[in-house]
C-alpha positions as CSV (number, residue, x, y, z in Angstrom):
1,M,109.7,193.6,67.2
2,A,107.4,191.4,65.2
3,T,108.6,189.4,62.2
4,E,107.2,187.5,59.2
5,S,104.9,190.1,57.6
6,T,104.3,192.4,60.5
7,N,105.8,195.8,61.3
8,P,105.2,198.1,64.3
9,P,103.0,201.1,63.6
10,S,104.7,204.3,62.4
11,K,103.2,206.3,65.3
12,T,102.0,205.7,68.8
13,T,98.3,205.1,69.1
14,H,98.1,204.1,72.8
15,T,97.8,206.8,75.4
16,E,98.9,207.3,79.0
17,L,95.6,205.8,80.1
18,D,96.5,202.6,78.4
19,A,99.8,202.5,80.3
20,R,97.9,203.2,83.5
21,A,95.5,200.3,82.7
22,V,98.4,198.0,82.3
23,A,100.0,199.2,85.5
24,S,96.7,198.6,87.3
25,A,96.5,195.0,86.0
26,Q,100.0,194.3,87.2
27,A,99.5,195.8,90.6
28,L,96.2,194.0,91.1
29,A,97.8,190.6,90.4
30,A,100.6,191.3,92.8
31,H,98.4,192.7,95.5
32,V,95.7,190.0,95.4
33,V,98.2,187.1,95.6
34,Q,100.2,188.7,98.4
35,A,97.0,189.4,100.4
36,K,96.1,185.7,100.2
37,G,99.5,184.2,100.4
38,H,98.7,181.9,97.5
39,G,97.8,182.1,93.8
40,H,99.7,182.8,90.6
41,G,100.5,186.4,89.9
42,G,103.7,186.2,87.9
43,T,102.3,185.4,84.5
44,A,99.3,187.7,85.0
45,M,101.8,190.5,85.6
46,A,104.1,189.7,82.7
47,L,101.2,189.4,80.3
48,A,99.2,192.5,81.4
49,P,100.3,194.5,78.4
50,L,99.2,191.8,76.0
51,S,95.9,191.1,77.7
52,H,95.1,194.8,77.8
53,V,95.7,195.3,74.1
54,L,93.8,192.1,73.2
55,F,90.7,192.8,75.3
56,S,90.6,196.6,74.6
57,R,91.7,196.8,71.0
58,V,91.7,193.5,69.1
59,L,89.3,190.9,70.5
60,R,85.9,190.9,68.8
61,H,83.7,190.7,71.9
62,S,80.9,192.5,73.6
63,P,80.9,192.3,77.4
64,A,77.1,193.1,77.4
65,H,76.5,190.1,75.1
66,P,78.8,187.3,76.4
67,D,76.9,184.7,74.4
68,W,77.1,186.5,71.0
69,P,77.5,183.7,68.5
70,A,79.9,185.6,66.3
71,R,82.2,186.7,69.2
72,D,85.9,185.8,69.2
73,R,86.7,183.1,71.7
74,F,89.6,183.5,74.2
75,V,90.9,180.4,75.9
76,L,93.4,180.7,78.7
77,S,95.2,177.4,78.3
78,A,97.6,178.4,81.1
79,G,94.7,178.4,83.5
80,H,96.8,179.0,86.6
81,A,97.1,182.6,85.4
82,S,93.4,183.1,86.0
83,L,93.9,186.5,87.6
84,L,95.0,187.7,84.1
85,L,91.6,186.8,82.7
86,Y,89.6,187.9,85.7
87,T,91.3,191.2,85.8
88,Q,90.4,191.9,82.1
89,L,86.8,190.7,82.7
90,F,86.6,193.2,85.5
91,L,88.2,196.1,83.6
92,T,86.2,195.6,80.4
93,G,82.8,195.2,82.1
94,Y,81.8,191.6,82.3
95,G,80.3,192.1,85.8
96,L,83.2,191.2,88.0
97,T,84.2,193.6,90.8
98,L,87.3,194.4,92.7
99,D,85.8,192.4,95.6
100,D,85.5,189.4,93.3
101,L,89.2,189.7,92.5
102,A,90.0,189.9,96.2
103,K,88.0,186.7,96.8
104,S,89.6,184.7,94.1
105,R,90.4,181.1,95.0
106,T,87.9,181.2,97.9
107,L,84.9,179.0,98.4
108,G,81.8,180.2,96.6
109,S,83.6,183.1,94.7
110,K,83.0,184.0,91.1
111,T,86.8,183.7,90.6
112,P,87.9,180.2,91.3
113,G,91.6,179.2,91.3
114,H,91.4,178.1,87.6
115,P,88.8,179.4,85.1
116,E,85.5,177.5,85.0
117,V,83.1,177.8,82.2
118,H,79.4,178.3,83.1
119,H,80.6,179.7,86.4
120,T,82.2,183.0,85.5
121,V,80.7,185.1,82.7
122,G,83.3,185.6,80.0
123,V,85.1,182.3,80.6
124,E,84.9,180.1,77.5
125,M,86.4,176.9,78.9
126,S,87.5,175.3,82.2
127,T,91.3,175.1,82.0
128,G,94.2,174.3,84.2
129,P,95.6,170.9,83.1
130,L,98.2,172.2,80.7
131,G,97.8,171.8,77.0
132,Q,94.1,171.0,77.2
133,G,93.1,174.6,76.2
134,V,95.3,174.5,73.1
135,A,93.8,171.3,71.9
136,S,90.2,172.4,72.7
137,A,90.8,175.7,71.0
138,V,91.5,173.7,67.8
139,G,88.1,172.1,68.2
140,M,86.5,175.5,68.7
141,A,88.1,176.7,65.5
142,M,87.1,173.6,63.6
143,A,83.5,173.9,64.8
144,A,83.3,177.6,63.9
145,R,84.6,177.0,60.4
146,H,82.2,174.1,60.0
147,E,79.1,176.0,61.3
148,S,79.9,178.9,59.0
149,A,80.2,176.7,55.9
150,V,77.1,174.6,56.7
151,F,74.7,177.4,57.6
152,T,76.0,180.8,56.3
153,S,78.1,179.8,53.3
154,G,79.1,182.8,51.2
155,T,78.9,185.2,54.1
156,T,81.3,186.3,56.9
157,L,78.4,186.4,59.3
158,L,79.9,183.8,61.6
159,D,83.6,184.4,60.8
160,H,85.5,185.0,64.0
161,T,88.8,184.1,65.6
162,T,89.7,181.6,68.3
163,W,92.5,182.9,70.5
164,V,94.4,180.7,73.0
165,L,97.1,181.8,75.4
166,A,99.6,179.1,76.4
167,G,102.8,178.8,78.3
168,D,105.8,176.6,78.1
169,G,104.1,173.9,80.0
170,C,101.2,173.8,77.6
171,L,103.6,173.3,74.7
172,Q,105.5,170.5,76.4
173,E,102.3,168.5,76.9
174,G,101.8,166.0,74.1
175,V,98.1,166.8,73.6
176,S,99.0,170.3,72.3
177,G,101.4,168.9,69.8
178,E,98.8,166.4,68.5
179,A,96.2,169.0,68.1
180,S,98.5,171.6,66.6
181,S,99.6,169.1,64.0
182,L,96.0,168.5,63.0
183,A,95.3,172.3,63.0
184,G,98.1,172.9,60.5
185,T,96.9,170.1,58.3
186,L,93.4,171.5,58.3
187,G,94.5,175.1,57.6
188,L,92.6,176.6,60.5
189,D,93.5,180.2,59.9
190,N,90.8,181.3,62.3
191,L,93.0,180.1,65.2
192,V,95.8,182.1,66.9
193,L,98.0,180.5,69.6
194,I,99.9,183.0,71.7
195,W,102.9,181.4,73.3
196,D,104.2,183.1,76.5
197,D,107.8,182.3,76.0
198,N,109.3,183.2,79.4
199,G,111.8,180.3,79.7
200,I,110.6,179.4,83.2
201,T,108.8,176.4,84.7
202,I,107.8,175.7,88.3
203,D,111.0,173.8,89.0
204,S,113.6,175.6,86.9
205,S,114.5,177.1,83.6
206,T,113.0,175.5,80.5
207,A,116.6,175.0,79.3
208,D,116.7,171.9,81.5
209,T,113.8,170.1,79.7
210,F,112.6,172.1,76.7
211,S,115.5,172.9,74.3
212,E,113.8,172.3,71.0
213,D,113.2,174.9,68.4
214,V,109.5,175.5,69.0
215,L,109.1,177.9,66.1
216,A,110.6,175.4,63.7
217,R,108.3,172.8,65.0
218,Y,105.2,174.9,64.4
219,R,106.4,175.9,61.0
220,A,106.7,172.2,60.3
221,Y,103.2,171.7,61.4
222,G,102.1,174.2,58.7
223,W,101.6,177.2,60.9
224,R,102.5,180.8,60.3
225,V,104.9,182.1,63.0
226,L,105.1,185.7,64.3
227,E,107.5,186.8,66.9
228,I,107.5,189.7,69.4
229,D,110.5,190.4,71.6
230,T,109.1,193.7,73.0
231,P,106.3,192.5,75.3
232,N,105.7,196.0,76.8
233,D,105.3,197.8,73.5
234,L,101.6,198.2,73.2
235,D,101.7,199.4,69.6
236,S,103.8,196.5,68.5
237,L,101.6,194.1,70.3
238,E,98.5,195.5,68.6
239,A,100.0,195.4,65.2
240,T,101.1,191.8,65.6
241,L,97.8,190.6,67.0
242,R,95.9,192.2,64.2
243,A,98.2,190.6,61.7
244,A,97.7,187.3,63.5
245,A,94.0,187.4,62.9
246,E,94.3,187.8,59.2
247,R,93.1,184.9,57.0
248,T,96.2,183.4,55.4
249,G,95.2,179.8,55.0
250,R,97.3,178.8,58.1
251,P,96.9,178.9,61.8
252,T,99.2,181.4,63.5
253,L,101.6,181.1,66.4
254,V,102.6,184.3,68.1
255,A,105.8,183.9,70.1
256,L,105.9,186.5,72.8
257,R,109.1,186.7,74.9
258,T,108.2,187.9,78.4
259,V,109.8,188.1,81.9
260,I,107.6,186.3,84.4
261,G,106.8,188.5,87.4
262,A,107.9,191.7,85.8
263,P,108.3,194.4,86.9
264,S,109.5,192.9,90.2
265,A,113.2,193.3,90.5
266,K,113.6,190.5,93.1
267,F,111.3,187.8,91.6
268,G,111.1,188.8,87.9
269,G,112.4,186.1,85.6
270,T,112.7,183.4,88.3
271,S,110.7,180.2,89.1
272,A,109.7,181.8,92.4
273,A,107.5,184.2,90.5
274,H,105.2,181.4,89.3
275,A,103.2,181.1,92.5
276,G,102.9,182.8,95.9
277,G,103.2,186.3,97.2
278,F,106.4,188.4,96.8
279,G,106.4,189.6,100.4
280,A,105.3,193.0,101.8
281,D,108.5,194.8,101.0
282,E,108.7,193.6,97.4
283,L,105.0,194.3,96.8
284,A,105.6,197.9,98.0
285,A,108.5,198.2,95.6
286,V,106.4,196.9,92.7
287,K,103.6,199.3,93.5
288,T,106.1,202.2,93.6
289,T,107.6,201.1,90.3
290,L,104.1,201.1,88.8
291,G,103.4,204.6,90.1
292,F,101.2,203.7,93.1
293,A,101.8,204.5,96.7
294,P,103.8,201.6,98.3
295,D,100.9,201.0,100.8
296,A,98.1,201.6,98.3
297,P,95.0,199.4,99.1
298,L,93.2,197.4,96.4
299,E,90.6,200.1,95.7
300,D,93.4,202.7,94.9
301,L,95.0,200.5,92.3
302,V,92.4,201.3,89.6
303,T,91.5,205.0,89.4
304,P,88.0,206.1,88.1
305,Q,89.7,207.5,85.0
306,T,91.5,204.2,84.3
307,L,88.3,202.2,84.7
308,E,86.3,204.6,82.5
309,H,89.0,204.1,79.8
310,T,89.0,200.3,80.0
311,R,85.2,200.1,80.1
312,G,85.3,201.6,76.7
313,A,85.2,198.0,75.7
314,L,81.5,198.1,76.4
315,T,80.9,200.8,73.9
316,R,83.2,199.2,71.3
317,G,81.4,195.9,71.9
318,E,78.0,197.3,71.6
319,Q,78.9,198.9,68.2
320,L,80.3,195.6,66.9
321,H,77.2,193.7,68.1
322,R,74.8,196.3,66.5
323,E,76.7,196.1,63.2
324,W,76.5,192.3,63.3
325,E,72.8,192.3,64.1
326,A,72.1,194.5,61.1
327,D,74.1,192.1,58.9
328,L,72.1,189.2,60.4
329,A,68.8,190.9,59.8
330,A,69.8,191.5,56.1
331,W,70.9,187.9,55.6
332,S,67.7,186.6,57.2
333,T,65.6,188.6,54.8
334,D,67.7,187.6,51.8
335,D,67.8,183.9,52.7
336,P,65.0,183.0,55.2
337,A,65.4,179.3,54.6
338,A,69.0,179.3,55.6
339,A,68.3,181.5,58.5
340,A,65.6,179.1,59.7
341,R,68.0,176.2,59.5
342,W,70.6,178.0,61.5
343,T,68.0,179.1,64.1
344,A,66.9,175.5,64.5
345,F,70.5,174.4,64.9
346,L,71.1,176.9,67.6
347,G,68.1,175.5,69.4
348,G,69.9,172.1,69.6
349,E,66.9,170.3,68.1
350,S,67.3,166.6,67.3
351,D,64.7,164.5,65.5
352,S,64.9,161.0,67.0
353,S,62.2,159.7,64.6
354,A,65.0,158.7,62.2
355,L,65.8,156.0,64.7
356,D,62.6,154.2,63.7
357,T,64.2,153.5,60.3
358,V,67.1,151.5,61.8
359,N,66.7,147.7,61.3
360,V,67.4,146.0,64.7
361,G,66.8,142.5,63.4
362,S,64.6,139.8,64.9
363,A,65.0,137.8,68.1
364,G,67.9,135.4,67.6
365,D,69.6,137.4,64.9
366,L,73.3,137.9,65.4
367,I,74.3,141.6,65.1
368,A,77.3,143.4,66.7
369,T,76.2,146.4,68.6
370,R,78.9,148.5,66.8
371,K,77.1,147.7,63.5
372,T,73.8,148.9,64.8
373,N,75.4,152.0,66.2
374,G,76.9,152.8,62.8
375,A,73.4,152.5,61.3
376,V,72.2,154.9,63.9
377,L,74.7,157.5,63.0
378,R,73.9,157.3,59.4
379,A,70.2,157.5,60.0
380,L,70.6,160.6,62.2
381,Q,72.8,162.4,59.7
382,G,71.2,165.7,59.0
383,T,68.5,165.3,61.6
384,A,70.6,165.9,64.7
385,P,73.6,168.2,65.4
386,L,75.9,165.3,65.4
387,W,79.4,165.8,63.9
388,G,82.5,163.7,64.4
389,G,84.7,160.9,63.3
390,S,87.4,158.6,64.5
391,A,91.1,158.1,65.3
392,D,91.8,156.4,62.0
393,L,89.4,153.5,62.8
394,A,86.1,154.6,61.2
395,G,85.7,151.4,59.2
396,S,86.4,149.2,62.2
397,T,84.3,151.1,64.6
398,T,81.6,151.6,61.9
399,V,81.1,155.3,62.4
400,E,81.5,156.1,58.7
401,V,78.8,158.4,57.4
402,D,78.0,159.6,53.9
403,G,79.8,162.6,52.5
404,E,83.3,164.0,52.5
405,R,85.9,164.8,55.2
406,F,86.3,168.2,56.9
407,S,89.3,170.0,55.4
408,A,90.6,173.4,54.6
409,A,89.1,173.1,51.1
410,N,85.9,171.6,52.4
411,P,84.9,173.1,55.8
412,G,81.4,171.8,55.4
413,G,82.7,168.2,55.4
414,E,80.3,165.7,57.0
415,F,82.9,163.9,59.1
416,I,86.3,164.4,60.7
417,R,89.5,162.4,60.3
418,F,91.4,163.0,63.5
419,G,94.3,160.7,62.6
420,T,95.9,158.5,65.2
421,R,95.6,161.2,68.0
422,E,93.2,159.9,70.7
423,H,94.1,162.4,73.3
424,A,93.8,165.4,71.0
425,M,90.6,163.9,69.6
426,A,89.0,164.0,73.0
427,A,90.1,167.5,73.7
428,I,89.0,168.7,70.3
429,L,85.6,167.2,71.0
430,N,85.4,169.4,74.1
431,G,86.1,172.4,72.0
432,I,83.5,171.5,69.4
433,A,80.9,171.1,72.2
434,L,81.9,174.4,73.8
435,Q,81.5,176.2,70.5
436,G,78.1,174.5,70.4
437,P,75.5,173.4,70.0
438,W,77.1,170.5,68.2
439,R,76.9,167.0,69.7
440,P,80.4,165.9,68.8
441,F,81.3,162.2,68.7
442,A,84.5,160.3,68.1
443,S,85.4,156.7,68.2
444,T,88.3,154.3,68.9
445,Y,88.8,151.0,70.6
446,L,87.8,150.9,74.2
447,V,91.3,150.0,75.4
448,F,92.6,153.3,74.0
449,S,90.2,155.3,76.1
450,D,93.1,155.5,78.5
451,Y,94.8,157.9,76.1
452,M,91.8,160.2,76.3
453,R,91.2,160.2,80.0
454,P,92.3,163.8,80.9
455,S,90.1,165.3,78.3
456,I,87.2,163.0,79.2
457,R,87.5,164.2,82.8
458,L,87.3,167.8,81.6
459,G,84.4,167.1,79.4
460,A,82.5,165.7,82.3
461,L,83.6,168.5,84.6
462,M,82.1,171.0,82.1
463,G,79.0,169.0,81.4
464,L,79.5,168.8,77.7
465,G,77.3,166.6,75.5
466,V,80.2,164.7,74.0
467,V,79.7,161.1,72.8
468,Y,82.6,158.7,73.0
469,V,82.0,155.7,70.8
470,Y,84.1,152.8,72.1
471,T,84.1,149.4,70.3
472,H,85.9,146.1,70.9
473,D,84.6,146.1,74.4
474,S,86.2,143.1,76.1
475,V,88.6,140.2,76.0
476,A,86.3,138.9,73.3
477,V,88.5,141.0,70.9
478,G,90.5,137.8,70.9
479,E,93.6,137.2,68.8
480,D,95.0,140.7,69.1
481,G,95.8,139.8,72.7
482,P,96.0,141.7,76.0
483,T,97.4,144.9,74.6
484,H,94.1,145.4,72.8
485,Q,91.7,143.6,75.2
486,P,90.1,146.1,77.7
487,V,89.7,144.8,81.2
488,E,89.8,147.7,83.5
489,Q,88.6,150.5,81.2
490,I,84.8,150.2,81.8
491,A,85.3,150.2,85.6
492,S,87.7,153.2,85.3
493,L,85.3,155.2,83.2
494,R,82.5,154.6,85.7
495,T,84.6,156.4,88.3
496,V,84.4,159.7,86.4
497,P,81.6,161.9,87.9
498,G,79.1,163.1,85.4
499,L,80.0,160.6,82.7
500,D,77.3,158.2,81.6
501,V,78.8,154.8,80.7
502,V,76.4,152.9,78.5
503,R,76.9,149.3,77.4
504,P,73.9,148.0,75.4
505,A,73.1,144.3,75.4
506,D,71.8,144.2,71.8
507,S,70.7,146.3,68.8
508,V,67.4,147.0,70.5
509,E,69.1,148.6,73.5
510,V,71.4,150.6,71.2
511,I,68.4,152.3,69.7
512,A,66.8,152.9,73.1
513,A,70.1,154.3,74.5
514,W,70.4,156.8,71.6
515,R,66.9,158.1,72.3
516,R,68.1,159.1,75.8
517,I,71.4,160.4,74.5
518,L,69.7,162.8,72.1
519,A,67.3,164.0,74.8
520,T,70.1,164.9,77.2
521,P,72.5,167.2,75.4
522,D,74.4,168.4,78.5
523,R,75.8,165.0,79.5
524,P,78.9,163.2,78.1
525,V,78.4,159.6,77.2
526,A,80.8,156.7,76.8
527,L,79.0,154.2,74.5
528,I,80.6,150.7,74.9
529,L,79.9,148.4,72.0
530,S,80.8,144.9,70.9
531,R,83.0,143.8,68.1
532,Q,81.5,140.4,68.1
533,D,78.0,139.6,67.0
534,L,75.4,139.4,69.8
535,P,72.0,137.8,69.7
536,V,69.0,140.1,69.5
537,L,67.1,139.1,72.6
538,D,63.6,140.4,72.0
539,N,61.9,143.7,71.2
540,T,59.1,144.8,73.4
541,D,57.5,148.2,74.2
542,T,59.0,148.1,77.7
543,I,62.6,148.1,76.6
544,P,63.0,151.8,75.6
545,V,61.7,152.8,79.0
546,G,63.9,150.3,80.8
547,V,67.0,151.3,79.0
548,T,66.5,155.0,79.6
549,A,66.1,154.2,83.3
550,G,69.5,152.5,83.2
551,G,68.2,149.1,84.4
552,Y,65.2,146.9,84.0
553,V,64.0,143.3,84.1
554,R,64.8,141.8,80.7
555,W,63.9,138.2,81.4
556,Q,62.2,136.4,84.3
557,H,61.1,133.0,85.3
558,G,58.1,132.9,87.6
559,D,58.1,135.8,89.9
560,G,61.8,136.1,89.9
561,S,62.0,136.1,93.6
562,D,64.8,133.6,94.2
563,L,67.7,135.3,92.5
564,A,68.7,138.3,90.5
565,I,71.4,138.2,87.8
566,L,72.6,141.6,86.8
567,A,74.5,142.1,83.5
568,T,75.4,144.5,80.7
569,G,76.4,144.2,77.1
570,S,77.4,140.8,75.7
571,E,76.9,139.2,79.1
572,V,73.1,139.8,79.2
573,H,72.4,136.9,76.9
574,L,74.7,134.8,79.0
575,A,72.8,135.8,82.1
576,I,69.5,134.8,80.4
577,E,71.0,131.4,79.5
578,A,72.1,130.9,83.1
579,A,68.7,131.9,84.4
580,A,67.0,129.5,82.1
581,H,69.3,126.7,83.3
582,L,68.4,127.6,86.9
583,A,64.7,127.5,86.1
584,E,65.1,123.9,85.3
585,Q,66.2,123.4,88.9
586,D,63.2,125.3,90.2
587,I,65.1,128.5,91.0
588,S,63.0,131.5,90.0
589,A,65.5,134.1,88.6
590,R,65.2,137.5,87.1
591,V,67.8,138.9,84.7
592,I,68.3,142.6,85.1
593,S,69.9,144.3,82.1
594,M,71.7,147.4,83.4
595,P,73.1,149.2,80.3
596,C,73.9,152.3,82.4
597,L,74.6,152.1,86.1
598,E,74.6,155.9,86.3
599,W,71.1,156.2,84.9
600,F,69.8,153.5,87.2
601,A,71.3,155.1,90.3
602,E,69.5,158.4,89.6
603,Q,66.0,156.7,89.4
604,T,63.6,156.9,92.3
605,A,63.9,154.5,95.2
606,D,60.5,153.0,94.2
607,Y,61.6,152.3,90.7
608,R,64.9,150.7,91.8
609,E,62.9,148.6,94.3
610,S,60.6,147.4,91.6
611,V,63.6,146.2,89.6
612,L,65.9,145.0,92.3
613,P,63.9,144.5,95.6
614,A,65.9,145.0,98.8
615,A,64.5,141.6,100.0
616,L,66.1,139.9,97.1
617,R,69.6,139.4,98.5
618,A,70.7,136.5,96.3
619,R,72.4,138.4,93.5
620,V,75.0,137.8,90.9
621,A,76.5,140.4,88.6
622,V,78.4,139.4,85.5
623,E,80.5,141.5,83.2
624,A,83.6,140.8,81.1
625,G,85.8,143.3,82.9
626,R,86.8,144.5,86.4
627,G,83.9,144.0,88.8
628,D,84.5,146.9,91.2
629,A,81.4,148.9,90.4
630,W,79.1,145.9,90.9
631,F,79.5,145.4,94.7
632,R,77.2,148.3,95.3
633,W,74.4,146.4,93.6
634,V,75.0,142.8,94.8
635,G,75.6,143.6,98.4
636,L,77.5,141.6,101.0
637,D,75.7,138.4,100.1
638,G,76.1,138.6,96.4
639,R,78.7,137.4,93.9
640,V,80.4,139.1,91.0
641,V,81.6,137.1,88.0
642,S,84.2,139.4,86.4
643,I,87.7,139.5,84.9
644,E,90.4,140.6,87.3
645,E,93.5,140.0,85.2
646,F,94.7,140.8,81.7
647,G,93.7,138.6,78.8
648,E,95.7,136.7,76.3
649,S,95.9,136.0,72.6
650,G,93.4,133.5,71.3
651,S,89.9,133.4,69.8
652,G,87.4,135.5,71.6
653,P,85.2,132.7,73.0
654,E,88.3,130.8,74.2
655,V,89.7,133.8,76.0
656,M,86.3,134.7,77.6
657,R,86.0,131.1,78.9
658,R,89.6,131.0,80.2
659,R,89.0,134.3,82.0
660,G,85.9,133.0,83.7
661,I,83.0,134.5,81.6
662,H,81.0,131.4,80.8
663,L,77.7,129.6,81.7
664,D,79.2,127.3,84.3
665,A,80.8,130.3,86.2
666,V,77.5,132.2,86.3
667,V,75.5,129.2,87.4
668,A,78.0,128.3,90.1
669,A,78.0,131.9,91.5
670,A,74.2,131.8,91.5
671,H,74.1,128.5,93.4
672,A,76.7,129.8,95.9
673,T,74.8,133.0,96.8
674,H,71.3,131.3,96.7
675,S,72.4,128.3,98.8
676,S,74.3,130.5,101.3
677,L,71.2,132.6,102.0
678,A,68.9,129.6,102.1
679,T,71.1,127.9,104.7
680,R,71.1,131.0,106.9
681,H,67.3,131.1,106.8
């Protein structure tokens, strides 16, 4: 029975065909997992009643129009229960087949072990790491509310609900708590979190590790809480879900008590139901309980009548979509200017010409790259689909923009205050990007990127155009000491496939980097910026091209054929100083600024050869952090000047020198590699 403002309907509205559809979904999950010997059927079985009601009766979706902007979003945070989602996508007409279900978790299938966005039609997010779906759903709800306020204010044209289904594990992970706290503060009443409260984890009962009052916790967050203790009562489920979607000024938690693995008599309610098959005998018993022959093959588990009934979602979805299109046409006629703005937004258009207005200073001027980046964000405001904020550090990371904060009272707010919640912030960015086509950004100190790592990985995995703005980029942070001085973070971020790590040398490179960022909306970027002032080196027409290529010759003496010094960020000016010193000793060196190793690696072999000739084996790389990534570029004969231990408290220049980032160290490394090669030849 549901509580807190919800009552079951007075009469039954679901039919025997609905009951058969639920039985089919349960039997399919049990059969597919047993046939493979692996997979997660228990949760899919227990939640079959809920998923049927949601996809057939409540969710505002159209299987024939999976990209409909005004559709409800459904995020399966408990991604291991992917069969639950795949079964509903099959039953309601998203294009999956029984054969696709049978091939789940196999190479090349449309139904991978955990849901993957852009891979399976109808999947809104790649999920599996528990809690990420909850936090990203918060981002989706925020972006939906913001888009509606900015482009269709005064209408309900884009009003829809974000649904997220989570298990006990999701609610134990800290990221879900961080994000849920913010969601309550922001009054996201377009967000519904369904909690599968089955009391079971992989190892044991939740009583061993999860004894808190979850409902009280969510009420304290500012959420409305609804409860259902009859998980198989389709009418009660529908009534509660419809109530959950009502706009009350608060997000809603629906606590649903289920028995994992039900209706299996042997495995139901046990940890063993989480993963793996139930065995041939128990599968036969489950099929019999559900009204199928004990040896029924896969194709007999969904009758033509049942499939015709569930495919009614196609008709229902078409009607909803047609009604929305009529509303859209009427609004476009009444307010063509607003419609044009929204259409341009959907196209993801960015006007980079605003970057021309940013003052980069003159050669020799001292400007921290974080300050230039702040000027970029302010210049781009309103000309690009950028939206974001910081983890309580906007003033320090200089990402402040004009306007007011996003809030329940002001959903059109120009910036977001995430609070001190780095992990949730990164996951929320993923949700904003998935809602699209926003280019969300968020900032904190580089050393705290570690808090964000799981969400960064998912953003890269999904190919989302998220921008992470990291300042205070090295031990040059100084007096705050080793807890705040990043050493290993840049090297660590470079190991994430698909993540572009960009460390500009000066304000000129910041502008050039942003031109590429705006032009590549489907790639996440970690923008690494200095706290300390850095000299503007020069400003030539070749710099933008070189930066977007990831590496280029920034300074050269003679033909630069004796030695190459590779550097990023604050170390580029140090490399130039060293090269000039070497020039006085008749060593012809070139300084290669490499703001993004990933961009440089993807260039043609001819371009890379023009910048870093294979014959030029005397090479030195210098960067104020771990040097792991540089050995690919310096080769066996080169040297890397880096920091391989934590910093200490002191002034930035003192700590940099004590940790080996100074002129003498670079010159010594240059002499060592140059002399060694000269001796051999």
